[in-house]
C-alpha positions in Angstrom: 0.7 21.6 -20.9 1.7 20.6 -17.4 5.4 20.3 -16.9 6.2 16.9 -15.7 9.5 16.3 -14.0 12.1 14.0 -15.6 12.7 11.9 -12.4 9.4 10.1 -12.2 10.4 6.9 -13.9 9.6 3.9 -11.8 10.4 0.3 -12.2 7.5 -2.1 -12.4 7.7 -3.3 -8.8 7.7 0.3 -7.5 4.9 1.2 -9.8 2.7 -1.7 -8.6 3.5 -0.9 -5.0 2.5 2.7 -5.5 -0.6 1.8 -7.5 -1.8 -0.5 -4.7 -1.0 2.1 -2.0 -3.5 4.6 -3.5 -7.1 3.9 -2.5 -9.6 3.4 -5.3 -11.5 6.5 -4.3 -8.5 8.5 -5.6 -8.9 7.2 -9.2 -9.9 9.6 -11.9 -11.4 8.2 -15.2 -12.0 9.5 -18.7 -12.7 8.0 -22.0 -11.4 9.7 -25.1 -13.1 8.9 -28.4 -12.4 9.9 -32.0 -8.6 9.6 -31.5 -6.9 9.3 -34.9 -5.7 5.8 -35.6 -5.9 4.8 -31.9 -6.9 1.3 -32.7 -3.5 0.1 -33.9 -0.3 -1.0 -32.2 1.5 1.8 -34.0 -0.6 4.4 -32.1 0.4 2.9 -28.8 4.1 2.9 -29.9 3.9 6.5 -31.0 2.1 7.5 -27.8 4.9 5.9 -25.7 7.5 7.9 -27.7 5.5 11.2 -27.6 4.9 10.8 -23.8 8.6 10.3 -23.2 9.3 13.7 -24.7 7.0 15.2 -22.0 8.4 13.2 -19.1 5.5 10.8 -19.0 7.4 7.6 -18.3 6.5 4.2 -19.8 6.3 1.4 -17.2 4.7 -1.6 -18.9 2.4 -2.8 -21.6 0.3 -5.9 -21.5 -2.7 -7.5 -23.2 -5.9 -7.6 -21.1 -6.7 -11.1 -19.9 -9.9 -12.6 -21.4 -10.5 -9.4 -23.5 -9.2 -10.2 -27.0 -7.7 -7.2 -28.8 -7.4 -5.0 -25.7 -4.1 -3.7 -24.4 -3.2 -1.7 -21.2 -0.2 0.6 -21.0 1.1 2.0 -17.7 2.8 5.4 -17.2 4.2 7.5 -14.3 4.7 11.2 -14.1 5.5 13.7 -11.4 5.1 17.4 -10.7 6.2 19.5 -7.7 2.8 18.7 -6.1 2.8 15.0 -6.5 3.2 11.7 -8.4 0.6 10.5 -10.9 0.1 6.9 -12.1 -1.8 6.2 -15.3 -3.4 3.2 -16.9 -4.4 3.6 -20.6 -6.6 0.9 -22.2 -6.8 0.5 -25.9 -9.0 -1.8 -27.9 -8.2 -3.0 -31.4 -10.6 -1.5 -34.0 -11.8 1.3 -31.7 -10.4 4.8 -32.0 -10.7 5.5 -28.3 -8.7 5.2 -25.1 -9.8 4.8 -21.5 -7.7 6.6 -18.9 -7.4 5.7 -15.2 -5.2 8.1 -13.2 -4.3 7.4 -9.6 -2.8 10.0 -7.3 -2.8 11.2 -3.7 -3.1 14.7 -5.1 -6.6 14.4 -6.5 -7.1 18.1 -7.0 -4.1 18.2 -9.3 -4.9 14.8 -10.7 -7.6 16.4 -12.9 -5.0 18.7 -14.4 -2.6 15.8 -15.0 -5.4 13.8 -16.7 -6.3 16.8 -18.9 -2.6 17.0 -19.9 -2.6 13.3 -20.9 -5.8 13.8 -22.9 -4.3 16.8 -24.7 -1.1 14.8 -25.5 -3.2 11.9 -26.9 -5.3 14.2 -29.1 -2.4 16.1 -30.5 
């Protein structure tokens, strides 16, 4: 696993500012399917707790407007090469998760995304 640094926690305002400052072309996407029990609120809670152990810092959680049963969870993480911002989307009744990762360090962003995927699967 990638080693994320413990000092990457951002408050919501700083996260939003950082998210907006990174151009859309520096977004990386993935969809993970066949996640065990990913359709429930308990999975999101356990993901937040698991990510915390690996210095993937919880920022916020909110329902998706006009999309019943969908929730988005935001995280930040950091390595010596850069900061990474993640948006995970879950849908009730679906054992899958959509990941959007934003970073100025796109070459390393792929590695950060793979680390998140591994954490979600294990």
